[in-house]
C-alpha positions as CSV (number, residue, x, y, z in Angstrom):
1,M,-17.6,-3.5,0.6
2,M,-15.4,-5.1,-2.2
3,K,-18.1,-7.8,-2.7
4,M,-20.8,-5.1,-3.2
5,I,-18.4,-3.1,-5.7
6,L,-17.8,-6.4,-7.5
7,G,-21.5,-7.1,-7.9
8,L,-21.1,-10.3,-5.7
9,A,-23.4,-9.1,-2.8
10,R,-26.2,-6.5,-2.2
11,P,-25.9,-3.8,0.5
12,S,-28.2,-4.5,3.5
13,M,-28.8,-0.7,3.6
14,G,-28.4,2.1,1.0
15,T,-27.1,1.7,-2.5
16,V,-23.8,0.9,-4.2
17,T,-23.1,2.2,-7.8
18,V,-20.0,2.1,-10.0
19,M,-19.7,4.8,-12.6
20,G,-23.4,5.4,-11.9
21,K,-24.7,1.9,-12.4
22,D,-25.5,-1.1,-10.2
23,P,-22.7,-3.6,-10.4
24,F,-25.2,-6.4,-9.1
25,T,-27.5,-6.0,-12.0
26,D,-25.3,-4.7,-14.8
27,W,-23.0,-7.3,-15.9
28,E,-21.2,-5.0,-18.3
29,Q,-19.9,-3.1,-15.3
30,R,-18.1,-6.2,-14.0
31,N,-16.0,-6.3,-17.2
32,K,-14.5,-2.9,-16.2
33,I,-13.2,-4.2,-12.9
34,G,-10.1,-6.2,-12.1
35,F,-9.9,-7.9,-8.9
36,V,-7.0,-9.3,-6.9
37,P,-8.1,-11.5,-4.0
38,E,-6.2,-11.9,-0.8
39,F,-6.2,-15.5,-1.1
40,D,-4.6,-17.7,-3.7
41,C,-7.2,-19.2,-6.2
42,F,-5.1,-21.0,-8.7
43,Y,-5.2,-24.3,-10.8
44,E,-1.8,-25.5,-9.5
45,H,-1.3,-27.8,-12.5
46,M,-1.4,-25.0,-14.8
47,S,1.5,-22.6,-15.9
48,G,1.2,-19.0,-15.3
49,L,0.7,-18.4,-19.0
50,D,-2.1,-21.1,-19.2
51,Y,-3.8,-19.7,-16.1
52,V,-4.1,-16.1,-17.4
53,S,-4.9,-17.3,-20.8
54,Y,-7.7,-19.4,-19.7
55,F,-9.6,-16.5,-18.2
56,L,-9.2,-14.7,-21.4
57,R,-10.7,-17.6,-23.4
58,M,-13.5,-17.6,-20.9
59,H,-14.3,-14.2,-22.2
60,N,-14.4,-15.4,-25.8
61,Y,-10.8,-14.4,-26.8
62,E,-9.3,-16.5,-29.4
63,K,-6.4,-18.7,-28.4
64,Q,-3.7,-16.8,-30.0
65,E,-4.8,-13.4,-29.0
66,A,-5.4,-14.8,-25.3
67,E,-1.8,-16.1,-25.3
68,E,-0.4,-12.9,-26.6
69,M,-2.1,-10.9,-24.1
70,A,-1.2,-13.0,-21.2
71,R,2.4,-13.1,-22.2
72,A,2.4,-9.1,-22.2
73,S,0.7,-8.9,-18.9
74,L,3.1,-11.5,-17.3
75,S,6.2,-9.9,-18.7
76,E,5.1,-6.5,-17.6
77,L,5.3,-8.0,-13.9
78,G,8.6,-9.5,-14.4
79,L,7.6,-13.3,-15.0
80,E,8.7,-13.5,-18.7
81,D,11.2,-16.2,-17.6
82,S,9.0,-18.3,-15.5
83,M,5.5,-18.0,-17.0
84,E,5.6,-21.5,-18.6
85,R,6.4,-23.1,-15.3
86,K,3.7,-24.8,-13.2
87,I,2.1,-22.5,-10.7
88,R,2.8,-25.0,-7.9
89,T,6.5,-24.2,-8.2
90,Y,5.8,-20.5,-7.7
91,S,7.1,-18.4,-4.8
92,K,4.7,-16.2,-2.9
93,G,5.9,-13.2,-4.7
94,M,5.4,-14.8,-8.2
95,R,1.9,-15.9,-7.2
96,Q,1.1,-12.3,-6.2
97,K,2.3,-11.2,-9.6
98,T,0.3,-13.7,-11.5
99,K,-2.8,-12.7,-9.7
100,V,-2.2,-9.0,-10.7
101,A,-1.5,-10.2,-14.2
102,R,-4.8,-12.0,-14.6
103,A,-6.7,-8.9,-13.0
104,T,-5.0,-6.3,-15.2
105,V,-4.8,-8.4,-18.5
106,F,-8.2,-7.0,-19.5
107,D,-7.0,-3.3,-19.1
108,P,-9.9,-2.6,-16.5
109,E,-10.8,0.9,-15.6
110,I,-11.1,-0.1,-11.9
111,L,-8.5,-2.2,-10.1
112,I,-9.5,-3.6,-6.6
113,M,-6.7,-5.2,-4.7
114,D,-7.2,-7.1,-1.3
115,E,-4.0,-7.2,0.7
116,P,-1.8,-7.0,-2.5
117,F,1.5,-6.9,-0.4
118,Q,0.8,-9.7,2.0
119,G,3.7,-12.1,2.3
120,A,5.4,-10.5,-0.8
121,D,9.1,-10.2,-0.8
122,P,10.7,-6.6,-0.9
123,S,11.5,-6.7,-4.7
124,T,7.8,-7.7,-5.4
125,R,6.5,-5.0,-3.1
126,H,8.6,-2.5,-5.0
127,L,7.6,-3.7,-8.4
128,L,3.8,-3.5,-7.5
129,M,4.1,-0.3,-6.0
130,N,5.6,1.2,-9.0
131,K,3.0,-0.4,-11.3
132,M,0.1,1.0,-9.1
133,K,1.5,4.5,-9.5
134,E,1.9,4.0,-13.2
135,W,-1.6,2.6,-13.7
136,S,-3.0,5.5,-11.5
137,E,-1.1,8.0,-13.7
138,K,-2.8,6.5,-16.8
139,G,-6.2,7.3,-15.2
140,K,-7.0,3.9,-13.6
141,T,-9.0,3.9,-10.3
142,I,-7.1,1.7,-7.8
143,M,-8.8,0.6,-4.5
144,I,-6.4,-1.1,-2.2
145,S,-7.5,-2.9,1.1
146,S,-4.8,-3.2,3.7
147,H,-4.4,-3.4,7.4
148,I,-0.9,-1.9,7.2
149,L,-1.3,1.9,6.8
150,H,2.4,2.2,6.1
151,D,2.2,0.0,2.8
152,V,-0.5,2.2,1.2
153,E,0.0,5.8,2.5
154,N,2.5,6.8,-0.1
155,L,0.3,5.2,-2.9
156,T,-3.0,6.9,-2.5
157,D,-4.4,10.3,-2.2
158,R,-7.3,9.2,0.0
159,I,-7.4,6.7,2.8
160,I,-10.6,5.5,4.4
161,L,-10.5,3.6,7.8
162,I,-13.3,0.9,8.2
163,N,-14.1,-1.2,11.2
164,N,-16.9,-3.7,11.5
165,G,-18.5,-2.0,8.3
166,R,-18.4,1.5,9.7
167,M,-16.4,4.3,8.4
168,L,-14.3,5.7,11.1
169,A,-12.3,8.3,9.3
170,S,-11.2,9.5,5.7
171,G,-8.8,11.8,4.4
172,D,-5.3,12.2,3.0
173,R,-2.4,10.3,4.9
174,H,-1.4,13.4,6.9
175,E,-5.1,13.9,8.1
176,I,-5.2,10.2,9.1
177,R,-1.9,10.3,10.8
178,K,-3.0,13.2,12.9
179,L,-6.2,11.3,13.8
180,M,-4.1,8.2,14.9
181,D,-1.1,9.8,16.4
182,H,-2.4,9.4,20.1
183,I,-3.3,5.8,19.5
184,P,-0.8,3.3,20.8
185,R,0.6,0.7,18.2
186,Q,2.2,-2.6,18.7
187,I,5.0,-3.5,16.4
188,K,6.9,-6.8,16.2
189,V,10.7,-6.6,15.5
190,S,12.6,-9.7,14.6
191,P,16.3,-8.6,14.6
192,I,19.0,-10.9,12.8
193,D,21.0,-11.1,16.0
194,K,18.7,-13.1,18.3
195,A,21.4,-13.4,21.1
196,N,20.9,-10.0,22.6
197,L,17.2,-9.6,22.6
198,R,17.0,-8.2,26.2
199,I,19.8,-5.8,25.7
200,L,18.3,-4.3,22.4
201,A,14.8,-4.2,24.2
202,K,16.3,-2.1,27.0
203,R,18.1,0.2,24.6
204,M,14.8,0.7,22.8
205,L,13.1,1.6,26.1
206,D,15.4,4.4,26.5
207,E,13.9,6.2,23.4
208,E,11.1,8.4,24.2
209,W,9.1,7.1,21.2
210,V,8.8,3.7,22.8
211,R,6.2,3.1,25.4
212,A,6.8,-0.4,26.4
213,A,8.7,-3.4,25.1
214,R,8.3,-7.3,25.6
215,V,10.7,-9.9,24.7
216,D,9.6,-13.2,23.2
217,E,12.8,-15.3,23.3
218,E,11.0,-18.4,21.9
219,Q,9.9,-16.6,18.7
220,G,13.1,-14.4,18.7
221,E,11.1,-11.2,18.6
222,I,10.5,-8.0,20.5
223,L,7.1,-6.6,20.8
224,L,7.1,-2.9,21.1
225,E,4.5,-0.2,21.8
226,T,4.5,3.2,20.4
227,D,2.3,6.1,19.8
228,R,4.7,7.9,17.4
229,A,4.8,5.4,14.5
230,E,6.4,7.9,12.0
231,T,9.2,8.6,14.3
232,F,9.5,4.8,15.0
233,Y,10.0,3.9,11.5
234,L,12.5,6.5,10.9
235,E,14.6,5.8,14.1
236,L,14.4,2.1,14.4
237,P,17.1,1.4,11.5
238,K,19.6,3.6,13.4
239,I,19.3,1.3,16.4
240,L,19.4,-2.0,14.6
């Protein structure tokens, strides 16, 4: 779906329009869309500043203007002190911020983000969530693809579940939760104290919101099954 919205692929059936136009044939539409890919696509020898500036120069911005815009975009995402370092020295969180800076530096009307929180540390997740809310309040349309509902349910007013190209459900987070409540989910828990995994698993099994628990001592994890995810996330910290 993202490739079709970005104009990189044609639909096998039906039509796709963005703001009333076909993104596959209308190149002007592509300039209104920012895209944050799931996987890294960097020139590792460049600095974050050079990388974002480079894409602006490709769109015919003058060197000085491109650098000023890149600095502003990277600073907005907390990279003012590291934007001149080589990207190969960046942490996962810094790489995510750089990808977002490149996608938003044009001030696009639509922002498409593929797994934006994957591998990000808590501070990066918090910053990105706040920025998404801020951009949304300014009238931007933001589309987020994520396999973790818990990550996006507080960011969006509409959620669509898609499996193998088919839409399974759509609605706000409360409607989606009601549809999914009866579906068991598996959740991995990696406690800091690895010495008492079996004791912790037994304690969790005593809770009515845990259906099953399996201990993986080699990985230092407990695999839990629950059909009451919201209760699980609320009660788990009390046990840990």
